[in-house]
N, C-alpha and C positions, 0 to 999 in steps of 0.2 A: 490953791484949789484947782488951778488949771490942769495940773497933772493928775488930779483925781479922776477926771472923766476918761483920760487915757488908760489909767489903771483899771477902771471899771470895764471899759471896752475890752481890754486884754483878758481879764478874768472871764468875762462873758464869752469871748471868743474861745478861750481855752476849754471852758466847760462844754460849749457847743461841739467843738472838735473832739473832745473826749467822748461825748455821746455817740458820735459817728463811728468811733473805734470800738464800741462796746461789743459788737457782734464778732469782732476778730478774736482769734484764739491767741491773745497776747496777755502778758502779765500787766498788772496795773502800772508798773514802772515803765514798761514799753509803750503803753497807750499814752501815758502822760508825756513821755519823751517825744512821741510823734506829734502830739498836740503842741508842745512847746516849739518844736522845730517848725511846724507850719506857721505858728504865730510870729516867729522871728525871721521868716523867709523874706527875701528881697522881692518886692513886687515887680511885675514886668515893666511897669512904667518908670521905675526908679533908675536914675542915671548914676553910674558908678565911675570913679576914676580908674585909671589903669592899675594903680596900686591896690585899690579895693578889689578889682576883678582878679588880680593875681593872688591876693590873699584868700579869696573865696575858692579858687582852684586849688591852692595849696591845702586849705583846710578840707576840701572835698576829698582829695586823695589821701589825706591822713585818716579818714574814716575807716571803720571796719568794713563797711559795705558801701563803697563810693558809687556803685552803679545803680542804686535804687533810692528813690525819694522816700520821705517818711511814710508816704501812703503806699509804698511798694511798687510804684511805677519806675520804669527805667528813666535815668537822668539824661542819658544821651545815647545816640546810636553810633555804631562804628561801622565803617565800610572798608573793604579791601580795595586797593588801588584798581584792580581789574573791574570791580563792580562800579566804581566811579567812572572809569573809562567807558563802560557800556552805557551807563546812564546819560553821560554827556557827549557821547559820540567821539571821544578822543582816540 
């Protein structure tokens, strides 16, 4: 029975996230995939081993669109070396 609460929370979270995607011009499959991805995401406070971090990076770059989150935001920023030098005075 202990797992039941977790399952209920997961389903409630999925449904809530699906509702937030309703306005987007996406297929039902895409909306559900986004909701699932958000539910399975690693939280900011979660500590990962080096192997887990490497696995996440490998899986990220194996994606069709590795530069965007399920919500459409950029996953990371890239800088040219010249830009970094300007920002940090090197």
